[in-house]
C-alpha positions as CSV (number, residue, x, y, z in Angstrom):
1,M,128.9,42.1,123.6
2,V,125.7,42.9,121.6
3,T,124.3,44.7,124.5
4,S,127.4,46.8,124.9
5,R,127.4,47.8,121.2
6,L,123.7,48.8,121.3
7,F,124.3,50.9,124.4
8,R,127.2,52.7,122.7
9,L,125.1,53.3,119.5
10,S,122.2,54.7,121.6
11,V,124.6,57.1,123.5
12,A,126.2,58.2,120.2
13,L,122.8,59.1,118.7
14,L,121.7,61.0,121.8
15,L,125.0,63.0,121.8
16,A,124.5,63.8,118.1
17,L,120.9,65.0,118.8
18,P,121.8,68.7,119.6
19,A,123.9,68.9,116.3
20,L,121.0,67.4,114.3
21,L,118.6,70.0,115.7
22,L,120.9,73.0,115.1
23,T,121.8,72.2,111.5
24,S,118.4,71.3,110.3
25,P,110.0,113.1,92.9
26,A,111.3,115.9,90.8
27,S,110.6,119.1,88.8
28,A,107.9,117.1,87.0
29,C,105.4,114.5,88.2
30,A,104.4,111.7,86.0
31,C,101.2,113.3,84.6
32,G,102.8,116.7,84.0
33,G,105.1,119.4,85.1
34,I,105.5,121.3,88.4
35,A,105.6,125.1,88.1
36,S,107.0,126.7,91.2
37,N,109.8,128.9,92.5
38,D,110.4,126.0,95.0
39,A,113.1,123.9,93.4
40,T,112.4,121.2,96.0
41,A,108.7,120.8,95.1
42,R,107.9,117.2,94.7
43,V,105.0,114.9,94.0
44,H,105.5,112.0,96.4
45,S,102.9,109.6,95.1
46,E,100.6,109.6,92.1
47,T,97.6,107.4,91.5
48,S,95.0,107.8,88.7
49,I,91.8,106.2,87.5
50,L,91.3,106.1,83.8
51,S,88.1,105.2,81.9
52,K,86.7,105.9,78.5
53,R,83.2,105.9,77.0
54,G,83.1,106.4,73.3
55,D,85.5,109.2,72.5
56,R,85.3,110.7,75.9
57,E,88.1,109.9,78.4
58,T,88.1,110.6,82.2
59,I,91.2,110.8,84.4
60,D,90.8,111.0,88.2
61,M,94.1,112.1,89.7
62,R,95.1,111.7,93.3
63,L,98.5,113.4,94.2
64,S,100.5,113.8,97.3
65,M,102.6,116.9,96.9
66,T,105.0,118.9,99.1
67,S,106.3,122.4,98.5
68,V,107.6,125.1,100.9
69,A,106.5,127.8,98.5
70,P,102.9,129.1,98.2
71,D,103.2,129.3,94.4
72,A,103.3,125.5,93.8
73,A,101.5,124.6,90.6
74,L,101.0,121.7,88.2
75,L,100.6,121.7,84.4
76,V,98.8,118.7,82.8
77,P,98.5,118.2,79.1
78,T,95.4,116.7,77.5
79,P,94.6,115.8,73.9
80,A,91.7,118.2,73.8
81,P,90.4,120.9,76.2
82,A,89.4,119.2,79.5
83,T,86.5,119.8,81.8
84,V,87.8,120.0,85.3
85,S,85.9,118.9,88.4
86,A,86.3,117.3,91.8
87,G,87.1,113.6,91.8
88,D,85.7,110.9,94.1
89,A,88.0,109.9,97.0
90,A,85.8,107.0,97.9
91,T,86.4,105.4,94.5
92,F,90.2,105.4,95.2
93,T,89.6,103.8,98.6
94,R,87.4,101.1,97.1
95,Y,89.9,100.2,94.3
96,D,92.8,100.2,96.8
97,E,90.9,97.7,98.9
98,I,89.8,95.5,96.0
99,S,93.3,95.3,94.6
100,A,95.1,94.8,97.9
101,P,97.2,91.6,98.1
102,R,95.4,88.6,99.5
103,V,97.0,87.4,102.8
104,E,97.6,83.7,103.2
105,T,99.4,81.9,106.1
106,R,102.3,79.5,105.5
107,T,103.4,77.2,108.3
108,H,107.1,76.3,108.5
109,W,108.1,73.1,110.3
110,W,111.6,72.5,109.0
111,I,113.3,75.7,107.9
112,P,112.7,79.1,109.7
113,S,111.0,81.8,107.6
114,S,113.2,84.7,106.7
115,D,112.6,88.4,106.1
116,T,112.7,87.8,102.4
117,D,109.4,85.9,102.5
118,G,106.5,88.0,101.2
119,V,104.7,88.8,98.0
120,T,105.0,86.1,95.4
121,A,102.9,86.3,93.4
122,G,96.1,108.7,71.4
123,A,96.7,112.2,70.7
124,A,95.5,114.3,67.8
125,P,97.6,114.0,64.6
126,P,100.5,116.5,64.2
127,G,99.7,119.7,62.3
128,G,100.6,123.3,62.1
129,A,101.0,124.9,65.5
130,S,98.7,127.6,66.7
131,T,100.2,131.0,67.4
132,G,99.9,133.6,70.1
133,A,98.3,133.4,73.5
134,P,96.1,130.4,74.5
135,T,92.3,130.7,75.1
136,V,91.1,130.1,78.6
137,V,88.3,127.6,78.2
138,Q,87.4,127.1,81.9
139,R,88.3,128.4,85.3
140,V,87.3,126.6,88.5
141,T,88.3,126.5,92.1
142,L,88.5,123.1,93.8
143,G,89.3,123.4,97.5
144,P,92.8,124.8,97.8
145,L,93.4,124.6,94.1
146,E,92.5,126.9,91.2
147,A,92.3,125.3,87.7
148,A,92.5,126.9,84.3
149,V,92.0,125.0,81.0
150,L,94.1,126.4,78.2
151,A,93.5,125.7,74.5
152,G,95.5,126.8,71.5
153,G,98.4,129.3,71.4
154,D,102.1,128.7,70.8
155,V,104.9,127.9,73.3
156,D,105.8,131.5,73.9
157,G,102.1,132.5,74.2
158,I,101.4,129.8,76.7
159,R,104.6,130.6,78.7
160,K,103.7,134.3,78.9
161,W,100.1,133.5,80.0
162,L,101.4,131.2,82.7
163,S,104.0,133.7,83.9
164,D,101.4,136.6,83.9
165,N,99.1,134.4,86.0
166,G,101.5,133.4,88.7
167,Y,103.0,130.2,87.2
168,R,106.8,129.9,87.4
169,L,108.1,127.5,84.7
170,Q,111.7,126.4,84.6
171,P,113.3,126.6,81.1
172,K,113.4,122.8,80.7
173,L,109.7,122.6,81.5
174,V,109.0,125.2,78.8
175,R,110.9,123.1,76.3
176,A,108.8,120.1,77.3
177,L,105.6,121.9,76.2
178,A,106.7,122.0,72.6
179,P,105.8,118.5,71.5
180,Y,102.3,118.8,73.0
181,V,101.8,122.3,71.5
182,G,102.9,120.9,68.1
183,Q,100.2,118.3,68.3
184,H,97.5,120.8,69.3
185,W,97.1,119.4,72.8
186,S,95.5,121.6,75.6
187,F,96.7,122.1,79.1
188,V,95.2,122.1,82.6
189,A,97.0,124.6,84.8
190,L,96.5,123.9,88.6
191,K,97.8,126.2,91.3
192,L,97.2,127.0,95.0
193,A,94.3,129.3,95.7
194,S,95.5,130.0,99.2
195,P,98.9,131.2,100.7
196,T,99.4,128.0,102.6
197,P,102.2,125.8,101.2
198,L,101.3,122.3,100.0
199,S,102.0,119.4,102.3
200,G,100.5,115.9,101.9
201,P,97.7,114.5,99.8
202,L,95.4,116.6,97.7
203,D,91.7,115.8,97.0
204,P,91.2,114.0,93.7
205,I,90.8,116.0,90.6
206,R,88.8,114.8,87.6
207,L,89.7,115.7,84.0
208,T,87.3,114.8,81.2
209,F,88.3,115.3,77.5
210,D,87.9,113.9,74.0
211,S,90.5,111.4,72.9
212,S,90.7,108.8,70.2
213,S,92.6,106.4,72.5
214,L,93.0,105.8,76.2
215,V,96.0,107.9,77.2
216,Y,97.9,109.2,80.2
217,P,100.2,112.1,79.6
218,M,103.8,111.3,80.5
219,R,106.2,113.0,78.1
220,M,106.7,116.1,80.3
221,S,108.1,113.8,82.9
222,A,111.2,113.4,80.7
223,V,112.6,116.6,82.4
224,A,112.3,115.1,85.9
225,D,115.4,114.6,87.9
226,A,114.2,111.7,90.0
227,P,112.7,108.3,89.2
228,Q,109.0,108.3,88.4
229,Y,106.4,106.0,90.0
230,V,102.9,105.8,88.7
231,T,99.9,103.7,89.7
232,T,97.0,103.6,87.2
233,Y,93.6,102.0,87.6
234,V,92.0,101.4,84.2
235,V,88.3,100.7,84.1
236,A,87.0,99.2,80.8
237,E,85.0,96.4,79.4
238,H,88.1,94.1,79.4
239,R,91.5,93.8,81.0
240,Q,93.9,96.4,79.8
241,Q,97.7,96.6,79.1
242,R,100.2,99.3,78.1
243,I,100.8,99.3,74.4
244,D,103.0,102.5,73.9
245,A,106.6,102.1,72.7
246,D,108.1,103.1,76.1
247,A,106.4,100.2,78.0
248,A,109.0,97.6,77.0
249,G,111.8,99.7,78.6
250,Q,110.0,100.5,81.8
251,S,109.1,98.4,84.9
252,V,105.5,97.8,84.2
253,T,103.5,95.4,86.4
254,T,99.9,94.3,86.3
255,V,99.2,93.9,90.1
256,Y,95.5,93.3,89.8
257,A,92.9,92.4,87.2
258,G,89.4,91.4,87.8
259,R,85.7,92.1,87.2
260,I,83.9,94.6,89.4
261,D,80.3,95.3,89.0
262,D,79.7,95.6,85.2
263,A,83.3,96.5,84.3
264,Y,86.9,95.2,84.4
265,L,89.4,96.8,86.7
266,T,93.1,96.6,85.8
267,K,95.7,98.0,88.2
268,I,99.1,98.7,86.6
269,T,102.2,100.1,88.3
270,T,105.0,101.7,86.4
271,A,108.5,102.6,87.6
272,V,110.8,104.7,85.4
273,A,114.3,104.7,86.7
274,R,115.6,107.2,84.1
275,P,112.9,109.8,83.2
276,D,115.1,111.2,80.4
277,T,114.3,108.0,78.4
278,I,110.6,108.9,78.3
279,T,109.5,109.5,74.7
280,T,105.8,108.5,74.7
281,D,102.6,109.0,76.8
282,F,101.1,105.9,78.4
283,E,98.6,104.3,76.0
284,F,96.3,101.5,77.0
285,A,94.4,98.9,75.0
286,R,92.7,95.5,75.5
287,A,95.0,92.7,76.8
288,P,95.1,89.4,75.0
289,T,93.0,87.7,77.7
290,D,90.7,88.6,80.6
291,D,92.6,86.3,83.0
292,P,92.4,87.6,86.5
293,V,95.5,88.7,88.4
294,A,95.9,89.1,92.2
295,Q,98.9,89.3,94.4
296,V,99.3,87.2,97.5
297,T,101.2,88.2,100.6
298,Y,102.2,85.3,102.9
299,A,102.2,85.5,106.7
300,D,104.8,83.0,107.8
301,E,104.5,81.0,111.0
302,D,107.3,78.9,112.4
303,V,106.3,75.8,114.4
304,R,108.8,75.3,117.2
305,I,109.2,73.0,120.2
306,F,111.4,74.2,123.0
307,G,112.7,76.8,120.6
308,V,113.6,74.3,117.9
309,M,111.9,73.9,114.6
310,A,109.3,71.2,115.0
311,G,110.2,69.1,112.0
312,P,113.8,68.3,112.9
313,F,112.9,68.1,116.6
314,L,110.1,65.5,116.1
315,T,112.3,63.6,113.6
316,A,115.2,63.4,116.1
317,V,112.8,62.4,118.9
318,G,111.4,59.7,116.6
319,I,114.9,58.4,115.9
320,V,115.8,58.3,119.6
321,L,112.5,56.5,120.4
322,A,113.1,54.0,117.6
323,V,116.7,53.3,118.8
324,L,115.5,52.9,122.3
325,A,112.7,50.5,121.3
326,T,115.1,48.5,119.1
327,T,117.6,48.4,122.0
328,A,114.9,47.2,124.4
329,V,113.7,44.4,122.0
330,L,117.3,43.2,121.4
331,L,118.0,43.2,125.1
332,V,114.9,41.0,125.7
333,V,115.9,38.7,122.9
334,T,119.5,38.5,124.1
335,R,118.4,37.7,127.7
336,R,116.0,34.9,126.5
337,R,118.8,33.3,124.5
338,T,121.1,33.5,127.5
339,V,118.5,31.8,129.7
340,R,117.9,29.0,127.2
341,R,121.7,28.3,127.0
342,R,121.8,27.9,130.7
């Protein structure tokens, strides 16, 4: 009787084993406005490096822009007249490598990994506006680009100078100049120096200018008709954060923060779903702490035996072995008792 029950129990567990295993871009880019007859001109990606020594700020911009028209141009406002020069592509590459997510391997024994597994972790004060045409402070050619630094003038004077020099501004972009002109900001006008349309990444451009605070021009992006995505590397003595009024309403993420050489590098990404809500430029200041930040990307590995997750498989095998061992022991005990009774 006992032997028969144990045999039926073992068979039931073995039959249940399979079930156990089976159920276990835009008319504006972020930094300024696009001036072109090509309505489809777009900046696809924008990454900038910001640093400041004393009252002198430096912005290195790396843009990837596409336009089918040869008159594509970009207008970037700065708090004071900028000095324009070539940026350093190697610095962007280095910062990209330093801030790249750290890859760690996770081993899964019980539940299969899914596709969702992955990464876890100031301007000058307002005053009376200048009138008339702007003053051309600097002209420089950087590869396929020609740059002109404009200072002073009123909106009509700046618009006329840009038009006379081959820049085609849409009316909404002209309106976006007004707040900067009213605060006596200057402008860097960048356009193609060759008849070949833009396609792909441009060599980095460096803008150096006087500024009382660490800023990144954004207000002209309010006229953009597509979401804006900006990556900024801020190099300073300490970790940095956005402190402008718009930061709270935008998707701002510190994806990396850590010391490099004798400075602190902070990488901040910003996504603006509705550009028409932009009212301020980016402004950066020291964060409350210098705590490091690094993202981690997990590479998931499933441990399987005969195509089945190892955890449930080994558990089921263990149960079966335990049942068989118990059955064998009970059979031996039962037989001994039977022999003794005889």
